[in-house]
N, C-alpha and C positions, 0 to 999 in steps of 0.2 A: 504493501499500501504506499509505504513511505518513498519508494524506487517511482512508482506509479504518479507519486504526487510530484514530487521532484521534477519529473519530465513533464508534466504539465505545466508547472513553474517556470520552466526553462522554455518550453514553447511559447508559452505568453510573452516571456522576456524576448523572445526572438521576435515575434510578430510586433510587439512594440518598437523595437530596434528597427526592424526594417520598415515601419511606419515612420518611425523618426527620421530616417535615414532619406526616404521618400519626399517626405514634407521639405526637408532641408534642401534636396537637389530641385525640387519644385520651386522653392525660395529663390535657388540661384538662377534656374532659367526664368522665373518672372521677374528677377532683378535686373539680367541681362535684356529681358524682352522689354524693361519698363523704359527705354528710350524708344525714340521714335524707329518706325519700322519701314516710313518713305521719307525721301527729302525732295526739294524743288530747288534747282539750283537756275541762274540766269548766265546768259552770255549774249554776245553780239556780234558783229560783224569785224573781220580782220584778223590779222595774223597776232594781234594783242591778247586774243581770245584761247591761242593754240594749246596752251595749257589745259584748258577746260576741254577742249575738243579732244585734244589725245586721252584725256581720264575720261570722258564720252565713250570715244571709239573702243580704248583697252581695257573697259570695265574697272577702272583702277580703284574707285570707291569701294564699289561692290568686293572687290578681292580683299581691300584691309578691312571693311567692316568684319567679313567671314573670320578673316584671321584672329580678328579682336574678340570674338566668341559671338557677335551680335546677330550672325545666322546671315539670313536672306535680308538685304536693305533693296529696296528699292529706288532709285535714281530717277526722276524727271527733269530733262533739259529743256530750257526754253530761251528762244532766241528773240530779244528785243531790238527793236529800231534804235533806240535811245536810252541813255541812263536815266532819263526822268522817268521813264516808265519802270524801270528797276526799282527806283526810289519809292515809287506809289508803292509797290507791289511787298516790298518788305515791311514799308511801314503797316500796310493792311496785315500782314503776316501771312501773304501767300508765298513768301520766299523764304527758304531756311539759309540759303548763300548766295550772295551777289557778288557780281562784277562790273566795275566802273573805272572811268579814269579817275584820277587822283581827287579833283575838285568836287565830284560828286559825291566822293565816300566824304571828305570833310566836311560838306554841306551836313549830310546824315549823321556824322559824328557830333556836330553842334547843335543840330537841332534836337537829337536825343540824349543831349547831355552825357554822351559818351556809351547809351545804350547799344548803337552800334559800333563796332571795332574790326581791326583786320587782323585776318588770320595769317596775313603776308601778302608781299606784293608777287604778283606774276610775271613780270617783266619789264625791263627798262629799253626803250625803243625812242629814237628821233622821229619826231612830228616835222612835215614840210608843210610849209604854204608856199604854194604853187599858183602860178598865173598865166594866163596866154597873153594878156596885155604887155606887149613889147616895151611899151613905156614905163611900165614898174619896176623899176632895180631895187629899191626899198621901200619902207612900210612910209616912206615921204612922200612918195610919187603917187600913192593912191588918191582917186578924186571922188567926187559925188557919183560920177559915173560906173564905178566899179562896184561889183557884189561879190563877196567873200561866203562861201558857204562853207559850213561847220555842222557839226551833230546837233547842238543847241545853243543858241545866243545867250551870250553872259554867264553860262553855268558850265559846260563842256570844258574839257582839259585844253581844248585848242581855243576856245572863248577865252577862257582864263589867261591862259599862254599868251594871246594876242593881246590882253591887255596889260601883262608883264611887259611885251615888246614895244607898247605905244607910250610906257611911263618912261622906258630908256630912250626911245626917240625922240619924243616931245618934251619930256620933262614930267616931275611930279604933279600930280592935279589932272592928267590928261589919260587916266586908265580906259577911259569910256572913248575915247576921241575917235576909233575907228568902227566902234559899236552899231553905228547906225549902217555901215554897209554891209553886215553880216546877216545871213539867214539861213535859218535851221535847214537841213537835210541830211540825210543819211548819207554815208559815205559814197554805197554804191549808185543812188541817185545823183549826188554831187558831180561824182567823176562823169557820168555820162552826160550830165549838163555841161561841164567845162569842155569835155572832148567834142560836142557836138558842135561847137563853132559858133553856135545862133542864139544859145541862152543867153540870158543877161547874167548869168554867173559866169565871170570870168575869170574867178580866184577859187582856191578851195584850200581851206587848212585841214590838212588829213593826217593819214596814218598809213603804215605799211598792210597791205601792200597795194593800195590804190594810190599812194604817193609816187611810189616807183612805175606803176602802166603810166601812170599820166604823164611821167617824165620820159616814155618810150617815143611820145608825139613830139616832133621836134618844133609846135607850136608852145610848147610847155616850156616854163624855165621856174625854177627855185629861188623864192624871194628871201625865207626865211626858215633858219632850223631851230627846234624846239630847244637842242644840246646848245648852242650857242645863247640864246635868251636866258635859260638857266644856270650857265656857265657849268656845265658839265654833265654827265649822264644824269637821267632823272627817270625815275620809275613812270610807266605809261598806265597799265591796268592794275588795280588792286583788288584783292579779295577780301570780303567782309562777312559778318554775320551778328546776331545779336546778342548780347550778355547773356540774356535768358536763353537762348537756345546752346551756348558754351557750357553755362552752369547745368541744365537740364541733360544735356547729351554729350557728356566728356567724352564716351569711348566713339561715338559716332563722329564727333567735333575731331579728335585726333584721325581717326581712318580717311576724313578728308583731308587734312594737312599732309598725312603721309601719302596720300593720291596727289596731292598738289605738287609736293617735293618729288616723287617719283617720277611725276609727267614732264618735270624741268629737265631733270637728269635725262630722261628719254631723249626729249630734243635736242640736248648736248651731245649724246653718244651716238644718236640716230637721226642724223640732219634731212637726209633724203627720204627715209621712212617717213618721217612727222612732214615732209612737203608732200608727200603722196598720200598721206591720212588728209591732210589740210584741202586740197584740191578737191579730193574725193566727197568730202563733207560740206565743204563750203559751194562745190559747183563751178568753182572760178574757171574759164575757158581761156582767159588771155593771157595766164601766166604757165610755163612749162615746169616741169620738176627740178631740171637742173636750173634753171633760172631762182626759184623758190630755195632749191638746196644752198645756192649761193647768198642769196640773201640772209638764210638763217646762220651761214656762218660769218658773218659780220661781225666784227668785233663790239660793234656798236649796239648790237640785240645781245642782251643779256637776260635769259631765263631764269629768273633768281628770285628767293623769296625776301630777300634783302631789300629792304627801302631804300630809295636815295633820292633826295632832294623833296621828299614830302613835307619835310617841315619848311622848306623855302615857300612852296606853294601856301600851306597853313599861314606864314606869317604875311604874306602879300595879301591874301585874302581879309586877313584879320586886319590890315592897316587901311584897306579900301572899303570894309565896312560888310563885307560878304560873309565873315564869319564874326559871332559877338565874342567866342572865348577862344584865345590863342594858348595851345598846348604849350607845357612849360618843356617837354622833352617829346622826341618822336615815338617814346615808347607810351606815352598816353594814350595813342591812337592804336596801338596793337596789342594783341593778347600774348600773355608772357613766352608763348614758345618760339617767338622770334626775339627776343628780347637780349640774347646772347649774340646776334646778329651785329655785324657793323653797320647799323642802318645811319639813316640822317633824315 
């Protein structure tokens, strides 16, 4: 009887232990799945968004999510025609990760009192102001007859860089001197207008590869280069998310960061493959794989998470009233994962 009783007790203890372990592993699974199971990411047109295109094509976010124990993560990619739409979407909670030119990001950081921050830069690239007006050799040659296309008046990185150039050319207080000549157009539409030869759009403050495609036309020449205006290399596209997402989904956030870092490394090591992927995903027919591979190999193109001259944009925007708050350091704008990098 005692043996039978002891056996029954042991059986009950074993059952309790199994139940406890099952509950423990169930809780672990629930904890892992407590993070989001789906994220939405925005991108726009041009080579500046190539890291995101590589992430999408190679399913890098999904790979890193699975490796971190998150299981299957659904990633929805949305392509917007301008950063204004991106800004509205992330503020409305319809986006988890955004990408934009630096000024749009700084505006978001300022508007949300730092609720939106960057997880890292995507790249640094020069931006050209091109024209088909043979009489325009510098900013001082533009007249009321000229029209300069850019993605968004006053707020895009091209518009803000043009204002910085205007101060340099015309002196303090003249940041908006050329604003009345600017017109909002997506880069593909602006390029078509410029090259048509009949549109009132005779100039375009653009980005790669559109600026390079334009310069293949002998009627087009370059008036300004953003690197000259900024005094060196500068971040073009920057990635961002909300502090709320960062805190609520640490594993998903890290998976995304790791995927971005891998995509930038991929581009550096596999320039031709990256070029082929871009051409396939963008549908660009005016550029060959050889031409794009050569562009990606340019020392002026840096696919890096390290922020470059971001604070210079912030200081300028604060000086003209486009931002209320001036960050004390570039690190105020970024999450901790990039604080060890030599940013500026």
